[in-house]
N, C-alpha and C positions, 0 to 999 in steps of 0.2 A: 325760705325764711323759717327760722325756728320760733314758732309761736309760743312755746312754753315760757319764754322769758317775758312775754307780754300778756300772760293769762293768769295773773295772780291778783288777789284783792289788794287795794290800797289802804294803808293806815290813814285815818283822818288826821292823826297827829302829824303826819308827814306832809300835809297839804297846806299851802299858804295862798290865800286869796289876796291879790294885789290890785285888782281892777276896782276902780272907785265905785262903779255901779253896784257890784256885788258886795263890796264892803258895806255900803249903805243898807242894802237889803238884809244882810246878815245882822247888822246892828239893830235894825228895826225888829227882826224876829227875836233877837236876844233880849231887847229891852221892853218890847211891847207885847208881842204875840205869845211868847212862852209864859210870862207872868199872868197874862189874861187867861190862858188855857189852864194853868195850874189853879188859879183862883176860882174858875168856874167848875173845876172838878172836885173841889173841896166841899 
């Protein structure tokens, strides 16, 4: 097997999450966790 084609970084722009569990978790981080972290760092 040629591992060179499987051994490169993924671009996050090329990844789509379609699972409902992870979509909810990502939305929670986007809307609650990140703003809270930014607010506490200021």
